[in-house]
C-alpha positions in Angstrom: -25.5 37.3 -8.0 -26.8 38.8 -4.9 -25.9 38.1 -1.7 -28.1 38.6 2.0 -26.9 38.4 4.5 -28.2 35.6 6.9 -28.9 37.7 9.8 -31.7 36.0 11.5 -30.0 33.0 11.6 -27.0 34.4 12.6 -28.7 35.6 15.9 -30.6 32.5 15.9 -27.5 31.3 16.7 -26.0 33.8 19.1 -29.3 33.6 21.1 -30.4 30.5 21.1 -27.8 28.2 20.7 -24.4 29.5 22.3 -25.7 32.2 25.0 -24.4 34.8 23.6 -26.0 36.9 25.7 -24.6 35.6 28.8 -21.6 37.9 28.0 -23.7 41.1 29.1 -24.2 39.4 32.6 -20.6 39.8 33.0 -20.6 43.5 33.3 -17.4 44.1 30.8 -19.9 45.4 27.7 -21.8 48.0 29.5 -23.6 48.9 26.6 -24.5 45.1 25.1 -27.8 44.5 24.3 -30.2 42.7 22.1 -30.7 47.0 20.1 -27.1 47.2 19.9 -26.2 44.3 18.9 -29.2 44.5 16.0 -27.8 47.6 14.7 -24.5 46.0 14.4 -25.3 42.9 12.4 -27.6 44.8 10.1 -25.5 47.3 9.1 -22.3 44.6 8.9 -25.1 43.0 6.4 -25.5 45.8 4.8 -21.7 46.8 3.8 -21.5 42.8 2.7 -24.2 43.0 0.6 -24.1 45.9 -1.2 -20.4 47.9 -1.4 -18.6 43.9 -1.1 -20.7 41.5 -2.6 -20.9 43.1 -6.1 -16.9 42.9 -6.4 -16.4 39.4 -6.0 -17.3 38.5 -9.3 -14.9 41.6 -10.6 -12.3 40.5 -8.4 -12.7 36.7 -9.6 -12.3 37.8 -13.1 -9.3 40.2 -13.0 -7.4 39.4 -10.1 -4.6 41.3 -8.5 -1.8 42.3 -11.0 2.0 42.7 -10.5 3.7 45.9 -12.1 7.0 47.7 -11.6 7.5 46.0 -8.3 3.8 46.7 -6.7 0.6 44.9 -6.1 -2.6 46.8 -8.1 -5.5 45.5 -6.6 -9.1 44.8 -8.9 -11.2 47.8 -9.6 -13.2 48.8 -6.8 -11.2 46.8 -3.9 -9.0 49.8 -2.7 -12.7 52.3 -2.2 -14.4 49.2 -0.6 -11.7 48.2 2.2 -11.5 52.2 3.0 -14.5 52.1 3.1 -14.9 49.1 5.8 -11.9 51.2 7.9 -13.8 54.6 7.9 -16.9 52.3 9.5 -14.5 51.0 12.2 -15.3 47.1 11.3 -11.7 46.2 11.6 -11.2 47.0 15.3 -15.1 45.7 16.7 -13.5 43.7 19.3 -9.9 45.3 19.7 -9.2 47.1 22.7 -10.7 50.5 22.8 -7.0 51.8 24.0 -6.3 51.4 20.6 -9.2 52.6 18.7 -11.3 49.4 19.0 -14.5 49.3 20.1 -14.4 46.8 22.7 -17.2 44.7 21.7 -17.5 41.1 22.4 -15.4 38.8 20.0 -18.3 36.8 19.1 -20.4 39.7 17.9 -16.8 40.2 15.4 -16.8 37.1 14.2 -20.8 37.3 13.3 -20.2 40.4 11.5 -17.0 38.6 9.6 -18.9 36.0 9.0 -20.9 38.5 6.3 -18.2 40.3 4.9 -16.3 37.2 4.4 -19.4 35.4 2.5 -19.7 38.7 0.6 -16.2 38.6 -0.9 -13.6 36.1 0.2 -10.6 37.6 -1.8 -10.9 41.2 0.0 -11.7 40.0 3.7 -8.6 38.3 3.8 -6.9 41.3 4.1 -8.5 41.9 7.8 -7.7 38.4 9.0 -3.9 38.8 9.0 -4.5 42.1 10.1 -5.9 40.9 13.1 -3.6 37.8 13.5 -0.8 40.8 14.2 -2.7 42.8 16.2 -3.0 39.3 18.4 0.7 38.7 18.3 1.9 42.5 19.2 -1.1 42.8 21.7 0.2 39.6 23.8 4.3 39.4 23.5 4.9 43.0 21.3 6.8 45.8 23.4 5.1 48.5 24.8 7.2 51.3 22.1 5.9 48.6 19.5 2.3 48.6 21.0 2.7 53.0 21.1 3.7 52.9 17.3 1.9 49.9 15.1 -1.6 48.7 17.2 -3.5 51.8 16.7 -3.4 52.1 13.0 -3.4 48.3 13.0 -6.7 48.5 15.2 -8.1 50.9 12.4 -7.1 49.0 9.9 -5.7 52.2 8.7 -2.7 49.6 8.2 -2.9 46.0 7.4 -0.5 43.1 7.9 0.9 40.1 7.0 2.0 36.5 8.3 5.2 35.8 6.6 5.9 31.9 7.5 6.9 29.7 4.8 9.3 29.2 2.6 10.1 27.0 -0.7 12.0 24.5 1.0 9.7 24.3 4.5 6.3 24.4 4.3 4.6 23.0 7.4 7.9 22.0 8.6 8.6 25.8 10.0 11.8 24.6 11.8 13.2 24.4 8.6 13.2 27.8 7.5 15.9 29.8 6.5 15.7 33.4 6.4 18.1 35.0 8.5 17.3 37.3 10.7 21.2 39.7 11.8 20.9 42.0 14.9 22.8 45.7 14.4 24.3 48.1 17.4 21.1 50.0 17.5 19.5 47.1 18.5 17.2 46.4 15.2 17.7 43.4 13.4 18.3 43.2 9.1 16.4 40.1 7.7 18.0 38.7 4.5 16.0 35.9 2.3 12.6 35.2 0.4 9.1 33.8 1.6 6.7 32.3 -0.1 2.5 32.0 -0.1 2.0 35.5 1.6 -1.3 36.8 1.4 -1.5 40.4 1.1 2.1 40.6 0.8 1.5 43.9 -0.9 -1.3 45.8 -2.2 -2.6 49.2 -3.1 -5.6 49.6 -0.3 -3.4 50.9 2.8 -0.5 53.3 3.4 1.7 50.8 5.4 2.0 47.0 5.5 3.9 45.5 8.2 4.9 42.2 8.0 5.2 39.8 10.8 8.6 37.7 10.1 9.9 34.3 11.1 13.4 34.5 11.0 16.6 32.6 12.7 19.1 34.4 14.5 22.7 33.2 13.4 23.9 31.6 16.3 20.0 29.9 17.0 19.4 26.2 18.0 18.1 24.0 15.2 14.6 23.3 14.2 11.7 25.5 15.6 13.4 25.6 18.9 15.4 28.4 17.2 12.9 30.6 15.4 12.3 34.3 16.1 9.8 36.8 14.7 10.4 39.7 13.7 8.2 43.3 12.9 9.3 44.2 9.0 7.0 47.2 8.5 6.9 48.5 4.1 7.9 51.7 5.0 9.8 52.6 8.5 7.9 54.5 10.8 9.5 57.5 12.8 9.1 57.7 16.6 6.3 60.5 16.2 4.5 57.4 14.4 4.7 58.6 10.5 6.2 57.2 7.9 9.8 57.3 7.1 11.9 55.6 4.1 11.0 52.7 2.1 12.1 49.5 3.5 14.3 46.3 1.6 11.3 44.5 1.5 9.4 43.8 -1.9 7.2 41.4 -3.8 8.6 39.5 -6.3 5.9 37.7 -7.9 2.5 36.3 -7.7 1.2 33.1 -7.3 -1.7 31.8 -9.9 -4.1 30.2 -7.7 -6.8 28.2 -8.3 -9.1 30.4 -6.5 -9.2 33.8 -4.5 -8.2 35.3 -7.1 -8.2 38.8 -6.0 -6.4 38.1 -3.0 -2.5 38.9 -3.8 -0.4 35.9 -3.1 3.1 37.1 -3.3 6.5 36.0 -3.7 8.5 38.2 -1.0 12.5 39.5 -0.9 13.7 40.7 2.4 17.1 42.6 2.1 18.1 42.0 -1.1 19.8 45.5 -1.1 21.0 46.7 2.1 19.0 44.5 4.2 15.1 44.8 5.6 14.8 46.4 9.2 13.4 44.6 11.4 12.2 44.1 15.0 12.4 41.4 17.6 9.0 40.7 18.9 8.5 38.6 22.3 12.3 37.7 22.4 14.7 36.1 20.8 13.5 32.3 19.5 10.6 32.8 21.1 9.1 32.7 17.3 6.7 29.7 17.8 4.6 31.1 20.6 4.3 34.3 19.0 3.3 32.3 15.6 0.8 30.3 17.3 -0.9 33.2 18.7 -1.6 34.4 15.3 -2.3 31.4 13.5 -5.0 30.0 16.3 -6.8 33.7 15.8 -6.4 33.0 12.2 -7.6 29.0 12.6 -11.1 30.0 13.8 -11.7 33.0 11.0 -10.8 30.4 8.6 -13.1 28.2 9.6 -15.7 30.7 9.5 -14.5 31.6 6.1 -16.4 28.1 5.6 -19.2 28.8 7.1 -19.4 32.3 5.0 -18.9 30.3 1.4 -21.0 27.7 2.5 -23.9 30.0 2.7 -23.0 31.7 -0.6 -23.1 28.9 -2.1 -26.4 27.4 -0.8 -27.9 30.8 -1.6 -27.0 30.7 -5.2 -27.9 27.0 -5.7 -32.1 28.2 -3.8 -32.1 30.7 -6.1 -31.3 28.8 -9.4 -33.2 25.7 -7.9 -36.4 27.9 -7.6 -35.6 29.7 -11.1 -34.9 26.5 -13.3 -37.9 24.9 -14.9 -36.9 21.3 -15.8 -38.7 18.0 -15.8 -42.2 17.1 -14.4 -43.1 16.6 -10.9 -43.6 13.4 -9.5 -46.5 14.4 -7.4 -48.1 16.0 -10.7 -47.0 13.4 -12.9 -50.4 11.8 -14.0 -51.8 15.4 -14.6 -48.9 15.6 -17.3 -48.1 19.2 -16.0 -45.3 21.2 -17.5 -41.9 21.6 -16.6 -41.5 22.8 -12.9 -39.1 24.3 -10.9 -36.1 21.8 -10.3 -36.6 22.6 -6.2 -39.8 20.1 -6.5 -37.4 17.4 -7.7 -36.9 15.0 -4.3 -32.9 14.6 -4.9 -32.8 18.7 -5.4 -34.3 18.9 -2.2 -32.0 16.6 -0.5 -29.2 18.4 -1.9 -30.6 21.8 -0.7 -31.0 20.6 2.5 -27.9 18.7 3.1 -26.5 22.5 2.0 -28.6 24.1 4.2 -28.2 21.9 8.0 -24.4 21.4 7.2 -24.1 25.0 7.1 -25.8 26.0 10.1 -24.0 23.0 11.8 -20.6 24.6 11.2 -22.0 28.5 11.6 -22.8 26.9 15.4 -20.1 25.2 16.0 -17.4 28.5 14.6 -19.9 30.6 17.0 -20.2 28.3 19.7 -15.9 28.6 20.0 -15.7 31.8 19.6 -18.2 32.6 22.8 -16.0 30.3 24.8 -13.1 32.5 23.2 -15.3 35.3 25.1 -16.0 33.3 28.1 -12.2 32.5 28.5 -11.2 36.1 28.3 -13.8 37.9 30.5 -16.0 35.9 32.8 -15.3 36.4 36.4 -14.8 33.4 38.1 -11.1 31.8 37.7 -12.6 28.0 37.1 -15.1 29.1 35.1 -12.9 31.0 32.5 -10.2 27.8 32.8 -12.9 25.8 31.8 -13.4 28.0 28.5 -9.8 28.4 27.7 -10.1 24.4 27.6 -13.1 24.5 25.4 -11.9 27.0 23.4 -8.4 24.8 22.6 -10.8 22.0 22.0 -13.0 23.5 19.4 -10.1 25.3 17.3 -9.2 22.7 15.4 -12.5 21.1 15.0 -14.2 24.6 13.8 -10.7 24.9 11.4 -10.9 21.3 9.9 -14.4 20.7 10.1 -16.0 23.7 8.4 -13.7 24.1 5.8 -13.9 20.1 4.6 -17.4 20.8 4.8 -17.7 24.2 2.7 -15.8 22.1 0.0 -18.6 19.6 -0.2 -21.2 22.1 0.2 -19.9 24.4 -2.6 -19.9 21.6 -4.8 -22.9 20.4 -4.0 -24.0 23.6 -5.0 -22.6 23.4 -8.4 -24.5 19.6 -8.8 -27.8 21.7 -8.2 -26.8 23.8 -10.9 -26.3 21.0 -13.3 -24.0 21.7 -16.3 -24.7 24.7 -15.9 -22.8 25.2 -12.8 -19.9 23.9 -14.5 -20.2 27.3 -16.2 -18.0 29.9 -15.3 -20.7 32.1 -15.6 -22.6 31.5 -13.3 -20.5 31.7 -10.6 -21.4 28.4 -9.2 -17.9 27.0 -9.8 -15.8 30.6 -8.2 -17.5 29.4 -4.6 -15.9 25.7 -5.1 -12.5 27.4 -6.4 -12.7 29.6 -3.9 -13.2 27.3 -1.0 -10.4 24.9 -2.0 -7.9 26.9 -0.1 -9.3 27.0 3.3 -8.6 23.3 4.3 -4.7 23.9 3.6 -4.6 27.6 5.1 -3.1 28.0 8.6 -2.2 24.9 8.9 -3.7 21.9 6.8 -6.7 19.7 8.5 -4.3 16.7 8.5 -2.3 18.7 11.0 -5.7 20.2 12.9 -6.8 16.2 12.9 -3.2 15.7 14.8 -3.8 18.2 16.9 -6.9 16.8 18.1 -6.2 13.7 18.5 -2.8 14.2 20.5 -2.8 17.3 22.3 -6.1 18.1 22.5 -7.3 14.7 23.6 -5.1 14.7 26.9 -5.6 18.1 27.6 -5.6 18.8 31.1 -6.3 15.0 31.5 -9.0 14.2 29.2 -11.3 16.6 30.7 -11.8 18.7 27.8 -12.7 16.1 25.9 -15.0 14.5 28.4 -16.8 18.0 29.4 -17.7 18.3 25.7 -19.1 14.5 25.5 -21.2 15.4 29.0 -22.7 18.2 27.9 -24.0 16.5 24.7 -25.2 13.5 26.7 -27.2 16.2 28.9 -28.5 17.3 25.3 -29.3 14.0 24.5 -31.2 13.7 27.7 -33.2 17.0 27.2 -34.3 15.6 23.5 -35.3 12.1 24.9 -37.5 13.3 27.3 -39.3 16.0 25.3 -42.9 16.1 24.6 -41.9 16.7 20.9 -41.6 13.6 19.0 -39.6 15.5 16.8 -37.2 16.1 19.4 -37.1 12.5 20.6 -36.1 11.6 17.1 -33.0 13.8 17.1 -32.5 12.7 21.0 -32.6 9.4 19.3 -30.0 9.4 16.2 -27.7 12.2 18.2 -27.1 9.6 21.2 -25.7 7.2 18.9 -23.5 10.0 17.4 -22.3 11.0 21.1 -21.9 7.2 22.0 -19.8 6.9 18.9 -17.7 9.7 20.0 -16.9 8.7 23.4 -15.8 4.9 22.1 -13.5 6.0 19.7 -12.3 9.0 22.3 -11.6 5.8 25.0 -9.9 3.8 22.1 -7.5 6.5 20.7 -7.1 7.8 24.4 -5.6 3.9 25.2 -3.0 4.3 22.5 -2.0 7.8 22.6 1.2 7.0 24.7 2.1 3.0 23.1 0.9 3.0 20.0 1.2 6.8 18.7 0.6 6.1 15.1 -3.2 4.4 15.4 -3.8 7.7 16.8 -2.2 9.3 14.1 -3.8 7.0 11.7 -7.6 7.9 12.8 -7.3 11.5 13.6 -8.8 12.4 10.5 -11.8 10.2 10.6 -11.6 11.4 14.2 -12.2 14.9 13.4 -14.8 14.5 11.1 -16.4 12.1 13.6 -16.4 15.1 16.4 -17.6 17.5 14.2 -20.5 15.7 12.5 -21.9 14.7 16.5 -21.0 18.4 17.8 -22.6 19.7 14.8 -25.5 17.8 15.6 -25.5 18.5 19.5 -25.8 22.2 18.8 -28.5 22.0 16.3 -30.5 19.8 18.8 -30.0 22.5 21.6 -31.5 25.0 19.0 -34.3 22.5 18.1 -35.2 22.9 21.8 -34.7 26.4 22.3 -36.7 26.8 18.8 -39.7 24.1 20.5 -39.7 26.5 23.7 -40.4 30.0 21.7 -43.4 27.5 19.8 -44.7 26.3 23.3 -44.4 30.3 24.8 -46.4 31.4 21.6 -45.4 35.0 21.9 -42.9 35.6 19.1 -45.1 35.8 15.8 -42.1 33.9 14.2 -43.5 30.0 14.3 -42.3 29.6 10.7 -38.8 30.3 11.2 -38.8 28.0 14.9 -40.7 25.1 12.8 -38.1 25.7 10.4 -35.0 25.2 12.7 -36.6 22.0 14.2 -36.7 20.4 10.7 -33.3 21.4 9.5 -32.3 19.8 13.0 -33.9 16.4 12.2 -33.0 16.4 8.5 -29.3 16.8 10.3 -29.9 14.2 12.6 -31.5 11.6 10.2 -29.4 12.0 6.8 -26.1 13.7 7.7 -25.4 12.1 11.3 -25.2 8.7 10.2 -22.3 9.2 8.8 -20.8 9.0 12.2 -20.9 5.4 12.9 -18.7 5.0 9.2 -16.2 7.6 10.3 -16.0 6.0 13.7 -15.2 2.9 12.3 -12.6 4.4 9.8 -10.9 5.8 13.1 -10.1 2.6 15.0 -8.5 0.8 12.3 -5.1 1.4 13.4 -1.6 2.3 11.5 -0.9 -0.9 10.1 -3.0 -0.8 6.9 -1.5 1.9 5.7 2.0 0.5 5.6 0.9 -2.8 3.9 2.0 -1.2 0.5 5.6 -0.3 -0.1 6.0 2.9 -2.4 6.4 0.7 -5.0 3.7 -1.4 -4.5 1.4 2.0 -4.0 3.0 3.0 -7.8 1.7 0.4 -9.7 
């Protein structure tokens, strides 16, 4: 089915909820203005809808293929990727010194949402490249930056994150791939890695693998991990390509979804050894890895937004076309079959999909603006506050948005009824593609543990306290409004914020003395925090929409009324779940260990 980029919804979040416009006041982005933003979003939406979206089903049905030691992408993918690169989309927010456009990261996030929604399999590739750019920008030597960054920023070369090994999984400290130093300062990398997205493909002339490995005399565990840059083709001093390196794909995983994204088993050093170059110093790989991982986590959350949007669009179109049953409102008139969007339960599902999608979009965009502010605000204290907000929102963006993407995609199938379970309609693909997102870049259980332990105590609890204060300020605005609809939203949100405050206090009290209680409540706490954060941001949107209606000069009254209605639906139908998650978060760990493994088995 066709994809329509939700540009007006995206602009509303940027302009009226997350205060994107304030970035222009920093003076860092000289040309940033409404016309430029509109032009960038429009052209990105065109690329997504016209070039990438038509390949989504083709990629799902044909997938990537490993032949003669090389991966061949699905038809049309290489050409579409080259068009993406030629348009400069890979480096929207990157440093102009390396060929980037130097625009706000939050604007690049908005563009990424649209291309992710159009074709998740294809656009996983630039996501990984962005992680390598982040790592090299932060930890790379000047020589490495000169040789590699410009090609990666433009997307002419792509990159991978090569972390996982069969015996290690999320336990990075258990990895065994080894690196041996050579007399010229390079290293030979030997071993096997699994689950390497875009480990090989035919879309770019070179692939730069960012590989975690262990030196022979390295300390055990995570303290002994180093990061190495291992190119598919070695790069000469003048930037030209040299000999093929000793790295190759030896298998492709057969996956539930994202069939066109090649997930490779990669062999390093089967012959003479794969030449690699140390990034960031010996045994400093974890810090380097997290620079890549944190950049990827928000983007994976954004992929959740994208899949939710795509699933909603398809479900809505089907509900407006499919005729079945009689309208409850017109039953006495014995009218014929009506569009199923007329049925209350279908309406409920569609509104749940839309409200949830708008909530997780707002969370991810708020996260992105915090990143921009942490980098560019002129005041040191303001930058530090924004950095705390960025760190707090990252696990929520990744964890909550991807969990919700799975639920929204599942609802999309339900709206289709039996036809949703049939592959030909395409509704099932969204659920299959979405299911990897809660697993990627640190499972959502890991995100929850990060939130309930490290982020809860960040700066003595100041990060969480400041966010709760902001939510409380929104409640006050809503409750004091002249609009009855806004007051309804405020009443519901007040209860949700109180639940977050209450559970935060409970977890904080147990963090040191009873850490297992915190870990047992981590996932419910993340879900609670995400639900209420979404309600808070939609509440801000409702306030802004009401202001536009009062002003009366926009000519978009229908649009702004819809934003208030969506916020109210979320507050009355989705936000009440916060109380259940709050209850689950404070039950403690003892209940989880009442049964022995044998009792659990039978």
